MDTraj code that builds the backbone (N, CA, C; nanometers):
import mdtraj as md
import numpy as np

residues = "UNK UNK UNK UNK UNK UNK UNK UNK UNK UNK UNK UNK UNK UNK UNK UNK UNK UNK UNK UNK UNK UNK UNK UNK UNK UNK UNK UNK UNK UNK UNK UNK UNK UNK UNK UNK UNK UNK UNK UNK UNK UNK UNK UNK UNK UNK UNK UNK UNK UNK UNK UNK UNK UNK UNK UNK UNK UNK UNK UNK UNK UNK UNK UNK UNK UNK UNK".split()
xyz = np.array([
    [0.2703, -1.6865, 1.1829],
    [0.2999, -1.6857, 1.0402],
    [0.2407, -1.6307, 0.9484],
    [0.2634, -1.5301, 0.8624],
    [0.1585, -1.4039, 0.7950],
    [0.1129, -1.4727, 0.6354],
    [0.0094, -1.5464, 0.6554],
    [-0.0190, -1.5966, 0.5706],
    [-0.1500, -1.5074, 0.4703],
    [-0.0872, -1.3814, 0.4561],
    [-0.1674, -1.2889, 0.3840],
    [-0.1500, -1.3312, 0.2487],
    [-0.2572, -1.3287, 0.1395],
    [-0.2127, -1.3580, -0.0111],
    [-0.3094, -1.2291, -0.1210],
    [-0.2018, -1.2199, -0.1640],
    [-0.2463, -1.1078, -0.2739],
    [-0.3362, -1.1450, -0.4024],
    [-0.4815, -1.1289, -0.4461],
    [-0.5627, -1.1958, -0.5259],
    [-0.5526, -1.0696, -0.6415],
    [-0.5318, -1.0008, -0.6409],
    [-0.5734, -0.8873, -0.7534],
    [-0.4634, -0.7718, -0.7290],
    [-0.4554, -0.7107, -0.8612],
    [-0.3829, -0.5840, -0.8597],
    [-0.4088, -0.4788, -0.9209],
    [-0.4587, -0.3493, -0.8928],
    [-0.4399, -0.2568, -1.0161],
    [-0.4264, -0.1549, -0.9499],
    [-0.4147, -0.0391, -1.0865],
    [-0.3771, 0.0549, -1.0570],
    [-0.3913, 0.1205, -0.9800],
    [-0.3415, 0.2353, -0.9179],
    [-0.3940, 0.3550, -0.8270],
    [-0.4326, 0.4251, -0.8843],
    [-0.5620, 0.5606, -0.8383],
    [-0.5403, 0.6435, -0.8709],
    [-0.4815, 0.7361, -0.8940],
    [-0.4697, 0.8376, -1.0325],
    [-0.3494, 0.9338, -0.9860],
    [-0.3524, 1.0278, -0.9108],
    [-0.4147, 1.0648, -0.8668],
    [-0.4174, 1.1990, -0.7011],
    [-0.3605, 1.1724, -0.5718],
    [-0.3399, 0.9669, -0.5506],
    [-0.3549, 0.9141, -0.4327],
    [-0.2280, 0.9022, -0.4277],
    [-0.2244, 0.9903, -0.3161],
    [-0.0699, 0.9590, -0.2620],
    [-0.0261, 0.9461, -0.1062],
    [0.1162, 0.9141, -0.0604],
    [0.1767, 0.9055, 0.0834],
    [0.2569, 0.9910, 0.1278],
    [0.2472, 1.0004, 0.2901],
    [0.3356, 1.0480, 0.3295],
    [0.3727, 0.9984, 0.4625],
    [0.5207, 0.9581, 0.5250],
    [0.5344, 0.9103, 0.6555],
    [0.5031, 1.0401, 0.7529],
    [0.4541, 0.9570, 0.8635],
    [0.3901, 1.0588, 0.9662],
    [0.4940, 1.1471, 1.0600],
    [0.6679, 1.1080, 1.0087],
    [0.7615, 1.2195, 1.0068],
    [0.7441, 1.3031, 0.9353],
    [0.6979, 1.3334, 0.8488],
    [0.7070, 1.4341, 0.7153],
    [0.7577, 1.3818, 0.5922],
    [0.8276, 1.4490, 0.4970],
    [0.8890, 1.4545, 0.4004],
    [0.8458, 1.4563, 0.2714],
    [0.8436, 1.4395, 0.1690],
    [0.8153, 1.4339, 0.0613],
    [0.6642, 1.3259, 0.0071],
    [0.5958, 1.4099, -0.0527],
    [0.4383, 1.3127, -0.0521],
    [0.4780, 1.2496, -0.2333],
    [0.4250, 1.1069, -0.1913],
    [0.4628, 0.9751, -0.2997],
    [0.3964, 0.9228, -0.4094],
    [0.3743, 0.9155, -0.4711],
    [0.2852, 0.8643, -0.5776],
    [0.2753, 0.7160, -0.5599],
    [0.1197, 0.6792, -0.4568],
    [0.0367, 0.5222, -0.4439],
    [0.0653, 0.4477, -0.5732],
    [0.1437, 0.3066, -0.5627],
    [0.1947, 0.2507, -0.6985],
    [0.0629, 0.1851, -0.7519],
    [-0.0158, 0.1252, -0.6538],
    [-0.1135, 0.0094, -0.6712],
    [-0.2126, -0.0096, -0.5470],
    [-0.2860, -0.0683, -0.5818],
    [-0.4225, -0.1106, -0.5138],
    [-0.4225, -0.2245, -0.4904],
    [-0.3643, -0.2809, -0.4015],
    [-0.3807, -0.4653, -0.4028],
    [-0.4972, -0.5261, -0.2924],
    [-0.5831, -0.6268, -0.3984],
    [-0.7320, -0.6764, -0.2706],
    [-0.6350, -0.8021, -0.2567],
    [-0.6752, -0.8189, -0.1250],
    [-0.5091, -0.9071, -0.0058],
    [-0.6339, -0.9998, 0.0990],
    [-0.6530, -1.1167, 0.0732],
    [-0.7315, -1.2201, 0.1579],
    [-0.6160, -1.2386, 0.2779],
    [-0.6694, -1.2280, 0.4046],
    [-0.6065, -1.2551, 0.5136],
    [-0.6548, -1.3288, 0.5051],
    [-0.5231, -1.4157, 0.6324],
    [-0.5327, -1.5677, 0.6824],
    [-0.6625, -1.5622, 0.7353],
    [-0.7322, -1.5265, 0.8183],
    [-0.8505, -1.5139, 0.8434],
    [-0.9788, -1.5265, 0.7016],
    [-0.9200, -1.4966, 0.6362],
    [-1.0461, -1.5551, 0.5218],
    [-1.1018, -1.4006, 0.4252],
    [-1.1018, -1.3119, 0.5673],
    [-1.1394, -1.1583, 0.5625],
    [-1.0097, -1.0985, 0.3895],
    [-1.1074, -0.9833, 0.3205],
    [-1.0758, -0.8926, 0.2313],
    [-1.0500, -0.7625, 0.2838],
    [-0.9537, -0.7529, 0.1974],
    [-0.9272, -0.5838, 0.2282],
    [-0.8416, -0.5008, 0.1336],
    [-0.8463, -0.4053, 0.0844],
    [-0.7972, -0.3430, -0.0147],
    [-0.6524, -0.2884, 0.0562],
    [-0.5117, -0.3014, 0.0008],
    [-0.4633, -0.2382, 0.0640],
    [-0.3677, -0.0976, -0.0579],
    [-0.2781, 0.0120, -0.0426],
    [-0.2371, 0.0675, -0.0891],
    [-0.0584, -0.0249, -0.1003],
    [-0.0379, 0.0229, -0.2083],
    [0.1253, 0.0124, -0.2256],
    [0.1648, 0.0781, -0.3365],
    [0.2747, 0.1187, -0.2383],
    [0.4067, 0.1311, -0.2952],
    [0.5546, 0.1621, -0.3348],
    [0.6061, 0.2414, -0.3797],
    [0.7970, 0.2256, -0.4370],
    [0.8319, 0.2548, -0.2811],
    [0.9526, 0.1862, -0.2245],
    [1.0118, 0.2537, -0.1402],
    [1.1493, 0.2497, -0.1785],
    [1.2530, 0.3124, -0.0605],
    [1.4113, 0.2394, -0.1040],
    [1.4182, 0.3003, -0.2775],
    [1.3156, 0.2932, -0.3293],
    [1.3312, 0.3644, -0.4893],
    [1.3716, 0.2449, -0.5950],
    [1.3389, 0.1309, -0.5251],
    [1.3228, -0.0416, -0.6084],
    [1.2199, -0.1044, -0.5606],
    [1.1642, -0.0924, -0.4514],
    [1.0456, -0.2376, -0.4002],
    [0.9240, -0.1300, -0.3383],
    [0.8456, -0.2225, -0.4225],
    [0.7371, -0.2011, -0.3889],
    [0.6132, -0.2685, -0.2634],
    [0.6064, -0.2078, -0.1670],
    [0.5586, -0.2653, -0.0290],
    [0.4313, -0.2291, -0.0194],
    [0.4017, -0.2910, 0.0551],
    [0.2310, -0.2690, 0.1155],
    [0.2921, -0.1877, 0.2401],
    [0.1874, -0.0380, 0.2039],
    [0.2001, 0.0688, 0.3023],
    [0.1242, 0.0479, 0.4186],
    [0.0554, -0.0749, 0.4578],
    [-0.0692, -0.0652, 0.5580],
    [0.0498, -0.0678, 0.6772],
    [0.1348, -0.1036, 0.6869],
    [0.2128, -0.1152, 0.8059],
    [0.3634, -0.0231, 0.8187],
    [0.3769, 0.0467, 0.7193],
    [0.4858, 0.1028, 0.7588],
    [0.4760, 0.2433, 0.8053],
    [0.3780, 0.2807, 0.8470],
    [0.3596, 0.4448, 0.9176],
    [0.3084, 0.5490, 0.7934],
    [0.2919, 0.4989, 0.7010],
    [0.2640, 0.5530, 0.6124],
    [0.1054, 0.6069, 0.6075],
    [0.0751, 0.7797, 0.5698],
    [-0.0531, 0.8044, 0.5779],
    [-0.1358, 0.8601, 0.4287],
    [-0.2190, 0.7877, 0.3913],
    [-0.2629, 0.8624, 0.2415],
    [-0.2992, 0.9397, 0.2461],
    [-0.2592, 1.0142, 0.1461],
    [-0.3552, 1.1693, 0.1338],
    [-0.3888, 1.2196, -0.0158],
    [-0.4907, 1.2433, -0.0274],
    [-0.5739, 1.2892, -0.1025],
    [-0.5643, 1.4004, -0.2107],
])
top = md.Topology()
chain = top.add_chain()
for i, resn in enumerate(residues, 1):
    res = top.add_residue(resn, chain, resSeq=i)
    for name in ("N", "CA", "C"):
        top.add_atom(name, md.element.get_by_symbol(name[0]), res)
traj = md.Trajectory(xyz[None], top)
């Protein structure tokens, strides 16, 4: 079971975007989340709006960050 927990959310820099590996239009990263993993480690993850309605973690979706 995934026990990752979001500790803090901050707005993403205005120039940070993502695009999926198969191409398509670049989209703005909505926010950055400080996440505590189930093993106690912490990492920052990019979050973006997908399907025009849901904010999701982009790290496991095949999205590439571009600057």
